[in-house]
N, C-alpha and C positions, 0 to 999 in steps of 0.2 A: 311656355309650359310644355313639358315633355310627359307623355303618358304611355305606359306599356300595358297592353292587353295580352295576358299569357297564361296558358295552362298546358301542362304536359299531356293532358287528355283532350282529344278533339271533340267536336260536335256540341260544345257548350255555347257557341255563338260568338266567339271572339272576333271573327272577321265582320259579321254584320254590326257588332258594337263599334268596332274600329271605324268602319265606313260611315256609320251614322254620326259619330262624333266628328269625323273629318268633314262631312257635308254640312253639318250644322255650324261648326266652328271655324271652317276654312283652314283646318289643320292639314299639314303634309302627312303622308303615310309612309312609314318604313316597314318593310317586310323582309323576312328571311326565308319565305316559302318559295320553293323552286317552281311550283305550279300554283299560280294565283290568278284571280279574276279582277284584279284591281285596275288593270290598264284601261278597261272600258268605263271606269267610274271616276278615276282620279287623274287630273291633268298630268302630263308627263313631267312638268316642272315641279309638281308637288308629290311625286312618287319616287321613293328611294328603295330600290330592290337590290338586295345583295344575296350572296350565297350563304348557306347556313354556317359554313366554317370561316366566314369573313367577319371582320368587325365593322360596326357602323362607325362612321366618322363622328368625332365630337362636334356637335352642332351648336351654332351660336345661340345665346339666350333668346334673341329676338325671333327665332324660328320656332313656331309651335308645331309639334309633331306627335302623332300617335303611332306607336310601334305595334304591329300586328305580328305576333311571334308564334312559330311552331317549334317542335323539337323539345329537348330536355337539356338542362344545365349539365347533366352528367354524360352527355353524348357529344356527337360531332357538331351540334348546334351551339355549344357552349360559348364560342367567341362572339357570335352575333347576339345571343341572348344577354350575356354579361355586359357587353358594350352598350346595349340599349337600356338595360335596367340601371346601370351605373349613372346614367345621365337623366333618368326619369324622376319626376317629382312624386309620382304615384304609380303603383303597379296594381291593376285590377285583375283578379283571378276569377274568370267566369266558371260557374259550377251549377249543375242541375241535380235534382233529387233522384239520383240513380247511383248504385254502388260504385261502378267503375269511375263515374265522374267525380264523386266525392273522394274516392281513394286517390284519383289523379290530382285533385285539388290539394289534398293533404300533403302529398309528396312534393307538389309544386311549392307550397308554402314553406316546407322544410328547406328546400333548395334556396328559396328567396331569402329566408331568414339568415342563411349563411353568408349572404352578401349585403345584409342590412337594408333590404328594400322596404319602402313604405307601402304596406299591403292593405288592400281592401277587397272585399268579395262583391261580385255581382251574381245574384242568385237568379238563374234564367229558367225559362220553360215552366214557370209556375202556373199551375192549373187549380181550379176550384174543385174540390171533391164533393161527391154527393152529400147534400145536407149541410155543407159548410156555409156559415154566414159570417162575413167580416166586412169591414169598411176599407181597411188598408191591406194591401197585399203582404206587408210585413207581418200581418196576423194570420196569414194562411198557414195550413199545416205543412205544405211543401217547404215554405221559407223556414219555418221553425225546425223542421227535420234537418235541413241542410246546415243551418247555423249551429244548432245544438250538437249535431254529430261532429262537425269540424272543431267546435270548441272543445269537445271532449277529447278528440284525437290530438289536437295541437297543444291543449293546455292553456289556452287564452282565447279571448274574444277579439275578432277583427271587425271593423266597420263593415256592414253588409247592406246592399241596396237591392231591391226587388225588381225583376223584369218578368212580367207575365208572358205566357205563351202567346205568340201572335204570328199570323201568316204574313204580317207586314215585313218581317225580316227577309222573306223571299222577294217581296215586292220592291224593296230597296234596290235590288239588283236589276229587276226587270224594268223598273220605271226610272232608275237612276236619280232617285230623290230620297231624302231623309224622311223619317216618319213625321216630323214636324212639318216638313215641306209638303208631304202628302195631305196632312190635315189642312194645310193652307189652301189646298185645291178646292176645298168645300165639298158639298154633296155627300155621297156615301163614304168617301174617304175620311171626311172630317169625323163622322160618327164611328167608323170602324177602327181607326188608329189613334183616336184621341187619348185613350187611357194609357197606352204604352208610350205615346209621345210625352205625356205628362210625367211618366216615370223617368224618361230620359232627362227631362228638365230638372228633376231632383238629383240625378247623377251629375248634371252640369253645376248645380248649386254646390254639391259636394266638391267637385273639382275646383270651383272658384274659391272654396274655403281652404284648399291645400296650400301650404306655404311654399312658394316658388323658390327653387334653388336649395 
């Protein structure tokens, strides 16, 4: 399985998402970021770091990898992005409910559509507004705002998965554990990170349903 996490706009959570997947699923990680923090989290034999203007090698089917990508297809990073996307079974575009992030996701989707990528959204940093009552985060106003706005801009709906705001995304790096692994520690961790770990389980269910190859 090959997965790409990519958005031309930063700060949407692509690296925490990539690392969480890698830690939970024992995936390798590919990155085109010149300055990254993956060395401390991912074993050397499972980390493939290249320059933005280089191409990722074509990896064998038996190697599972998540590509954590920066840059834009219209810039100097095009070779690395295109070579990752072209061998990926699914491309997740992380986006949160803020104008610049949604605009960045919109232009990212347009670029990806040009190379026939299999696209899905991960709506991040979701927060409950005052007076909101819902049982599923897909019913939150943040999630609805993101998906409806992008649907209107792009002219079609893409699969979308929710990720609530959580301090756990910082803790992944400080503790070098995935959210599910943190929950497995028990105690306060199990209570604090349970909901967002459950949301990642649904992302994994979605990944497992993607046709490989």
